[in-house]
N, C-alpha and C positions, 0 to 999 in steps of 0.2 A: 458547714458545709457548701449550704444553697449560696450564699455570698460570693463563693470561688467558682460558682458554674458558669455566669457570664463571662469571667473573666478567660476562662478554658475555651468555653465556646469562640468568643474573640479569637483568641491567640489559635487554635486550629482553623477559623476561617481567612485569618491573614495567611497561615502557614501553605494554606492548599491554594488559596490565590497568587502566591506569590510563586509556588513550583509549578503550577498552569502556565504563568506568565512567562517564566523563565523556559518552561519546556518548549515553547510555540515560538516567543519573541527572540529567545536565544539562536534558536534554528537560523530564523528570517535571516537575523543580520549578523551571523558568521560566529556568534560568541560560542556556541554549543552544537556537540556533533548531532546529527541524527537520532544515532541511535541511543545517545545521552538523553535526548530529550523526549524520546519514546519510553525509556526506564523510569524518567520523572514522570511523566503522564502517568505509569500504571500505580507509582507511591503514591500519586495525588487520589486513587481511586482507592488504595487501601485507606489512606487516611480521614478520607470522606466518608467512607464506611463506617471506620471509627466514629467520626463525627455525627453520622446519621444516630446511631444506637446509644452515642452519650446524649444527643437531645433527646430522644426520646425516653432516657432514664430520668433526665432530668425535668420534663415536662411530668411525668408520673409522679416524681419526687414532690414537685413543688408548683404542683398546675392548681391544687386550691387555694394554696396561700399567696401565690402571687398574682400581682396586679396586672391588668390586662395587657399592657404593652409588654412584658416580660413575656408574657404566654404569648402573644403575637411573634415575639422575637423569637420563640421556641420552635414556634409552628413554622415559621418561616425558616429557620435550620432545618428542621425535618423535611418540610418541603423540597429544598433547594439541594439540599445534602443529597436525598432520596433520588432526585430525579438526576444528578449529576452522575452516582454510582451507577445505576439501574441503566443509564444511556451507554456508558462508557463497558459495563459487564455485558448489556445485550451484543456492542460491538465485537466484541474480546471472545466471549466464550465461544459461539460457533465457530471460530476459528483455530480454537484449542485443538480440534484433531485434524488440524489440517499437515500433513507432512513435514517431516523439515529437510526439503530440497527448496531450492534458491534460484535454479536454471531449469528453464521450459523451452520445450523444442516441439515443432510439427515433426521434426526428420531425426528419429533418435538414432538411427544407423551411420547416417552421414548430416551431423547438425551444421547448418549456417556457420562458418567459421567467422570469427571478428579477426577484421586486417589490421585496421588503425586503433582500434579500441583499446588495445594493450598500453599505449602511451598516455592515453587518461586515466589509468589507473594506478593507486598508489600501491606500497609495497603492503600493506595490511589489508587489500582488499581481497577480495575473491579471485581465486583465478580464472580466466577467461577460456579456459579448456573445459568443454562440456564433462562432467564425470559419468561415466557409460553406468554405475549403480545406480542413477538417477532413473532409467529407461524405464526399468520395471515398477517402479514407485509412482513414475507419472500415468504409465498406462494403466493402473489401478485407480488411482485418486482422479485423474482428469481425464477420461475416456474422451472427451469431446473435442480435445486440443487435437486438432487433425490439419494436411496443409489441404490449400485449395487447388481444385483443378478446374483449367475451363478452356474452352474450345478457343479462347481469343490471342490475340496475337502476343507473344513476349515481351516486342517493344510498347506494346498501346496498355498491357498490364501492368508493366513497370513504371510509365507515366502515372497509370492509375494510383499506384502504391506511394509513389512521391508523393503527388497530388497530400491521398490522404493521411499520410506522415506529417505534413505539416499542418494540416487539417487539424491534427489532433494535439498541435502544441509542442510537440517534441523537438530537440534541438539536432537537427542533421549533423552528424559528424564527417560523415563520404558518401560519394557519389560514385558508382563505378558503372554506367549503363550498358559498357560492353559485356559486363560479368554478370550483370542483371541484380547488382549488388547493393543495398545501403544500409549504413550504418547510424543509428539516432540514439541519444539518451531522452528516456522518459524521466520526467520527476514527481512524485507523489505530491499531493497536493496539502497537507497538514503539517506532516515533518520533512518535507522535500529530500526523501530518500531518492538515490539517483540510481535509475535500473536502466541498463544498455540493452540495444535491440536491435537486430540484424535480421535483415530480410533478403531472401533470396528467389528472382525469377528465373528460371530456365524453361525453356522445350524438352519436352518427353512426351515418346511415343506419339507424336503428330499432336501434344495438346500442351498448354504450359501450367509448370505445377508454380504453386507459391509456396516458400517453407519462411518461418518466423522463428527466430529465438530471442526470449526475454530473460535478463540474468539478474541479481541483486548484484551490486557491487560490495555491499557489505551485509551480513548478517547470516546464519545458516538457514532460519526459515523466514521466506517471504508472505505466509500465511495466505497464500493462493492469489497473489497480486499478480502475479507475473501469467499464470495460466486466464487468469480472466483478461488480461489485458490483451493476449494471444486471440482468445476466443472471440472477442468483441472484435478485434483486428478486422480479423478472416470474415465475420460477419458483415460488418458494415463495407468491405470490399466486393465482397458478393453481391450484396446491395448493389454498391454503385456500375460495378460490369453490366448486374441483369437490366439496369436502367440505360445503360447505352443501346438495348436492343429497343427502346419504348422510342 
């Protein structure tokens, strides 16, 4: 049994490395869909967790009779597999309680509507229509997703919105200055999931109101990414507008 342990460990290491490489590099070159890459990463976490416990068993089983080289190898397997597993588990576990929604907006009654984004979505992608059942779920789960209301002119605010969208590195899809609407696509950094964004700027009761909507093209759950994007954008926009007074 002991002589087969290194071969099993080497096999597991190669398997995990290959899956991790394919999941990320495959997405980057277009050979693997983002959702497939994400599933593969979750599989690597399971495989690495098994590797961690198997390496612990191997160290306990032959720790005393193994030479220093093999003990160092087992310790390295335990350390790196444990680190990899804990890193991904720490990332994933807090998001397990996130609601199964994929479309977030600051205006659940009259959400900003996508104008040209439908032509960029495929048949299997999510519908661009905001599901009304998300409104109550969003209110309970993401209470900080709110519109921005300012006394600045709508034209000035719209220019600030456009500038900030470009600073975020999002791909601008369409601009409608007269209607105060901008559409853009944001891409997540690791698996390159594409999320669509529409921002609406309009005058309301002597003030200017900014509403934003961020929705995932694929997947039933966004793990809070869209809500975080909206909250961060609104906060940055508020700071930029406040800086104009200085």
